[in-house]
Steps between C-alpha positions, in 0.01 A plus 500: 500500500623850407411838629401723205447874505267644242520880450168612372151378581324560166352213304820342390669534843193353670484214248869411542453514878215262476686259275810512717299432817315208326845359426579502870703816529477775759409829321525858619310733279586870511248775418497868577122481540413443866152384416636221273750391768230478767256307277761243393608440859151494654262380225747327269377695200627792297215756503620670180665243274388140429230563758336159460823306561561347840848582622664203685605525862861474389480858364538798741504867398701793624546866423868490584738397226784404740255268686391341180860431393614360840652149456350477149688304232313651210386864467242534223413841360149508357439874533472711183832558331502881558519430873785250471795734556351649815402158641839354426661790670296429815557126471877506441613537864297202603623263224781256582727357238309178455159655431368440148334813360212408275330754277142419394442862384449554124620845410786730428609813695376798301768743594796271429366235270649239733365157567447382859823288489695809408343697789594212734859524379500868578323500834599172661872482577745198495419160355135503606420654159625188327235291677224654298209318331241639269167312529280561195266339248127460420324512838185670620507493878128412522545191292808388689325503838200321342735215402507556125810330354759772451864505374746781553878560488765568771792664323840563661870510422535299821369159404476385858288806594267421208469144610416599859214727376386221265495256788335710761221650292419205274199344659189316382371717206808733473789368288823703478768467234846650535723689258805729520364782283410767745497774236257318272272393785487852646438678167250238383298542817512880487450594139213260445291738720545773234378262236205399713385864516520503117299180474241642741465803284427277206227324703356827617482636151299193396768326300512121505744214514691588182609828651602355833689217338695752296576708803623202699725385216649842420514573869716197552730625226537840685571333831755273336683788328539685830586194708755352259662846476535504877655155499203257533472165329238480225389158643386665819263730309347190332435340836282552808655835602459639147230364271312322779461810709432721202209278384348481843519877572371597153200262503410419859197675654689536836774710349515848649702637208263358241212661700673843496544476115139380457357791693723739306359353181154563620577872547575530875795706615798351674419697817142370502618140458771500764291680757273193513784243525614351832818357344765655274526414135877479455476564127406866549839600649686232307389645170677818574812316626513275187448795274797682650717189498419416138569861394837488674590171340352605160275192488186516293191431716191634321236341721673636809517842338128488419402399856721782636321753272161389630602488865706825523413712197125421493501367144170329427546117504330470161753735343789309656378173347452659162853633512634154578313351211621762252874478579724418203466139390785271606644156447423296810817290463732809519755429774485856632124469548515147662 
């Protein structure tokens, strides 16, 4: 039995806590929300996220990060990516050299364009940064806790750390594969949210399966261009952390990013949409981060550019789609297009 700290009590953090406890581990779940902490400890439910899921007795909640990390062998970050740097700064003094840092966040820091692993390298000193694992793949939290068969990836340059995460979280309906491609796994899990917003806009505009299939396919090409340029393996983008997560997020009704795009396509403003949401759609901030990163690297990402125009320059979604469809005709097999 391991003691596992989970930093962030949203849907995915709660789901991972439930799965880890079902597997027999002791879980300490951190939340800055006192109401959530009290409800988990007293009623064994999260009153805001996954509200119908029963939380096992092996899960306790706390509002103190240091208390959550005490004697933990794994520290899992499930909070939104824009909060990662601040949380890691607060966590760092309480992390010993053996703790494995696991990121289950799917986003890129807007200001720097850095992935979570790069932020860990900056914030967390000594060799702790090497024991980093990215946990990603096609997984809706609600379906995981409802025992739907699910397969995801634990990626790390440290093969032993990846195997530890694989062993401790694989249980019953959750199957975890390992790989060493942290870059591809992180970027696949992050940029797919941008493509999900685009797919949602297509749904909201009333377009059908043809349109969404095209967006998924060309979206995968964009993700691959960026990821390979950053050092990822193309095989990773064809696997669970790439294509698998992309398909789920672009087509699944539980996708928050798809929902944002769908509502934009129906004519609602971004402010109206987000004001009604209890959880963050990572793709909103990630779109800006990916746009800046692709511009800096001079990588062509037309779908990302179109989503950025809709989100931040108020371009009508219909106009963005028309612009994508009227771009110069290309040869799909061109190596520079992927």
